[in-house]
N, C-alpha and C positions, 0 to 999 in steps of 0.2 A: 430589508428586513420582511417585506411582503412578498417580494420574489416576483416582481412584476417588471416588464420592460419600461423604459423611460417614455415610450409614446403610449402608454395604456390610456383607455378612456375611462370616464368616471364610472361606468356601470361595471365594468370589469373590475376596476379598483374596489368598489363597494362590495361586490361578490367575494373577492379575495379576502377582504377585511373581515366580512362575516364569518367565512369560512375558518380563517385563522383564529379570530375571536372566540369562536365556539370549542375550537380544539385546545386553546391555550387558556381559557378561562380557569381560574383557581378552583371553582366549585366543579367543574366538569373534566378537568385534565387528570391524566394519570401521573403526571409530573409532581415532585414535591411542591408543596404550597408555595414556599417562598420563590422558588424558580419559575413557577407557572405564574405568579403574580408580577414577577420582574419582566417576563417575556410578553405577558399580556398587556402591561404598561407599555413596553417599547413597540408592540404593534399598534396600539391606539395612537401613541405620538406620531409614528410613521403614516398613519392614515390621516390624522389631523393635518400634518404637514402636506402631504401629496393631494388632499381633497381640496384644500384652499388654492386657487390659482396664483395668486400673489406670492404665497410662500413656496409654491411649486416651482414658480419661474425662478425666484431667488435661489431655491435650492439647486435647481438645474444649472443656473449660472456659476453657482460655486463649485459644482463638480466638474464644469467644463474648464474653470480656471485651474482647479487641482490637477486635472488632467494635461492642461497645456503646460504647467510649471514641471510636472513630472516629465513630459516628452522633452522639454528644453534642458533639463538638467540630467537625465539619464540616457536619453536616446544618443547614439551615435550616428553620424552621417554615414549614409551607405556609399561606399566607394564603387565607382564604376568598374565593371568587369569581375567583380567578386560576388560570389553567392554567399550570402550571410544567412546562417540557419541559427536561429535562437536556441534550439534545442542543443546544438553541439557547442554553442557558445557558454551555455549554462554548464556543460560538463568541464569546460577548460578552466572555470575559476576555481581555484584551490586555495584552500586556507590551512593554516597550521592547527594541529591538534590542540584542544585544550588541555588543561591539567587532569581533569576528570577523565576524558578519553584516553589520555596516555596511562593513567592509573588502571583504568579498566582493561587495556590491552596488556598491560603488565600482568595483572591478576590472571587473566585468560591464558597468557603464555605459563605463568607458573602453575596454574591448575593443570595444563596439558602435560607439562615435564612432570609433575608429580605423579599424575595418574598413569603415564607412561612408564614410569620408574616403578611404580607399585605392581603394574601389570607384568613387568618383566621380572621382578623379585618373586611374585607369586607363582609363575611359570616355572622358574628354576627351582623353587622350594619344594613344588608338587613333582618335579621330574618331567614336566612336559616339554615337548618340543617348541621351538620358537616358530617355525613354520609348519603348519599343519595341512596336509593334504585334504581337500574337500571330498566328501563322501561319494559325491557323484563323478569324481575324477579317479576313484579307485580302480585298478587294473584287475581283471578277473584272473584268478589264479588257478580254479579247477575247472574240469571238464564241463560239469553241471552249469556252472556260472557263466560259461562261454556260450552254451546252448541257450541258456535263458536270454542273455543279451543279444544273440542272433535273432531269436524269435521275437523278441520285442522290437528289434529294428525293422524286420521285415513286415510285421503287422502294422507299425507306424507308417512306414512306406505304403502299404495297401490303402490305408485311410487317406493318405495325402493324395494318391492317384485317383481314387475314386471321387473324392471332393472336388477335383479339377473338372 
């Protein structure tokens, strides 16, 4: 809650508490009053716990016990000769889609199909082609257009050569 390391000294703990209490106090915070009061109360409780050496020792021991139980239940033994990468292992875990996820995929597919069908219907009704050639790909048909395109290419090549 206070954002300090487990080996923090008392002075740094006190400074951090004062900084956070000024920022989160309901009278001075930009947060809504209820949320500011709740967070200010949490910061005060955390400071009271960490500032008392006996309570802090009990808190550190409970954290160590939780960490130890987590490691014994969830950590797998590392086999010799294998490189275990936690990032890759997280990607290997797959789960089934929930009902809401499947429903949203269904809605997305239906929306895509309907919009594609409407686009095809509107294109046929207006007499448009299904594949339209982009304007930059049109081939010049007259002598003037060919001269303009040739001049544009030579001037752009000139600027490329001079910039090198």
